[in-house]
C-alpha positions as CSV (number, residue, x, y, z in Angstrom):
1,M,75.4,15.5,14.5
2,S,71.9,15.2,15.8
3,P,69.0,15.8,13.6
4,S,67.7,18.5,16.0
5,L,71.1,20.2,15.9
6,E,71.4,20.0,12.2
7,L,67.5,21.6,11.9
8,L,68.8,24.2,14.4
9,L,72.1,25.2,12.1
10,H,69.6,25.2,8.8
11,L,67.0,27.4,10.9
12,T,70.0,29.7,12.0
13,Q,71.6,30.1,8.7
14,A,67.9,31.0,7.1
15,S,67.5,33.5,9.9
16,I,70.8,35.0,9.3
17,E,69.7,35.5,5.5
18,F,66.0,36.2,5.9
19,G,64.7,36.4,9.6
20,E,63.4,38.6,12.1
21,P,65.9,39.7,15.0
22,D,63.6,38.0,17.4
23,A,64.3,34.8,15.8
24,R,68.0,35.3,15.3
25,S,68.4,36.1,19.2
26,Q,66.3,33.1,20.1
27,L,68.4,30.9,18.0
28,A,71.6,32.3,19.4
29,A,70.4,31.2,22.6
30,M,69.4,27.7,21.4
31,L,73.0,27.3,19.9
32,S,74.5,27.7,23.4
33,L,73.0,24.6,24.6
34,H,74.6,22.3,22.4
35,G,78.2,22.8,23.4
36,P,81.5,24.1,22.4
37,D,82.3,21.0,19.9
38,H,80.1,21.9,17.1
39,P,82.3,24.3,15.0
40,E,79.1,25.3,12.8
41,S,77.5,26.8,15.8
42,L,80.5,28.8,16.9
43,R,80.6,30.0,13.1
44,L,77.2,30.7,13.1
45,L,77.5,32.4,16.6
46,R,80.3,34.6,15.3
47,T,78.4,36.0,12.4
48,L,75.2,36.8,14.8
49,V,77.6,38.8,17.1
50,Q,78.2,41.0,14.2
51,D,74.5,41.5,13.3
52,D,72.8,44.9,12.9
53,N,70.3,44.3,16.1
54,E,71.8,45.0,19.2
55,Y,70.0,42.6,21.2
56,V,71.1,39.8,18.5
57,R,74.6,40.8,19.1
58,R,74.1,40.5,22.9
59,M,72.7,37.2,22.9
60,S,75.2,36.0,20.6
61,L,78.2,37.0,22.7
62,K,76.6,35.7,25.8
63,A,76.1,32.3,24.0
64,L,79.9,32.6,22.9
65,A,80.9,33.1,26.4
66,H,78.7,30.0,27.9
67,L,80.3,27.7,25.3
68,G,83.7,29.1,26.1
69,A,84.8,30.2,22.8
70,P,88.3,31.3,22.6
71,D,87.7,34.8,20.9
72,V,85.0,36.0,23.9
73,E,87.5,38.4,25.6
74,E,88.1,40.1,21.9
75,L,84.3,40.2,21.2
76,A,83.5,41.7,24.4
77,L,85.8,44.5,23.9
78,E,84.6,45.1,20.5
79,A,81.1,45.1,21.8
80,W,82.3,47.6,24.6
81,N,84.0,49.7,22.2
82,R,81.2,49.8,19.4
83,S,80.1,53.3,18.3
84,D,76.4,53.2,18.9
85,P,74.1,55.7,20.9
86,N,72.2,52.4,22.6
87,Q,75.2,50.7,24.2
88,Q,74.4,50.6,27.9
89,Y,72.9,47.0,27.6
90,A,75.9,45.7,25.6
91,R,78.4,46.9,27.6
92,M,76.8,45.3,30.6
93,M,76.8,42.0,28.5
94,A,80.4,42.6,27.7
95,L,81.3,43.0,31.3
96,A,79.2,39.9,32.2
97,C,81.1,37.8,29.6
98,L,84.3,39.3,30.7
99,Q,83.5,38.3,34.3
100,Q,82.7,34.9,33.3
101,I,85.9,34.2,31.6
102,G,87.8,35.6,34.2
103,S,89.6,38.4,32.0
104,S,92.1,40.6,33.1
105,K,90.6,43.4,31.4
106,L,87.4,43.6,33.5
107,E,88.8,45.6,36.3
108,G,89.7,48.8,34.2
109,L,86.4,48.2,32.4
110,L,84.5,48.1,35.6
111,T,86.0,51.2,36.8
112,E,84.9,53.0,33.7
113,A,81.6,51.8,33.8
114,E,81.1,53.0,37.4
115,G,81.8,56.4,36.3
116,A,79.4,56.4,33.2
117,E,76.6,58.5,32.5
118,E,74.1,55.6,32.2
119,Q,72.4,55.1,35.6
120,Y,72.0,51.1,34.7
121,L,75.4,50.4,33.6
122,R,76.9,52.1,36.5
123,Q,74.6,50.0,38.8
124,F,75.5,46.9,37.1
125,A,79.2,47.7,37.2
126,Q,78.8,48.3,41.2
127,R,76.7,44.9,41.6
128,L,79.2,42.9,39.3
129,R,82.2,44.5,41.5
130,K,80.6,43.2,44.8
131,K,80.0,39.8,43.2
132,V,83.6,39.6,42.0
133,H,84.8,40.2,45.4
134,Q,82.9,38.1,47.1
135,G,83.5,35.2,44.6
136,T,79.8,34.6,43.8
137,P,78.6,34.1,40.1
138,L,76.6,36.7,38.3
139,N,73.2,35.4,38.0
């Protein structure tokens, strides 16, 4: 393990215990840059995906999808179904992650999102459906 990854892992663990949400979300993004073959990175991201802060959870889910973690579909569905009044952006991230891994669950959730009350979720689902049908990546 490189010294920089070792330091990042220590900082992430300390941030989980004592840090601010902004630090935790930035550290989650940084962990995604080190590849999927570091079990400690995946463990920390799985801890962060359960964080109290919605943005931290979202960035951690994105990082896990980027790393190709095998439980991304399950975690994205948990994010989608989370009982939280501020779910619009978490649901958009769940859709993006499901699209990234080629999940069979995406189609049903896109249909649900296209009928949602939340304007941005609805619009995101419509754009994502177009991209999925065109075969272009979501960026």
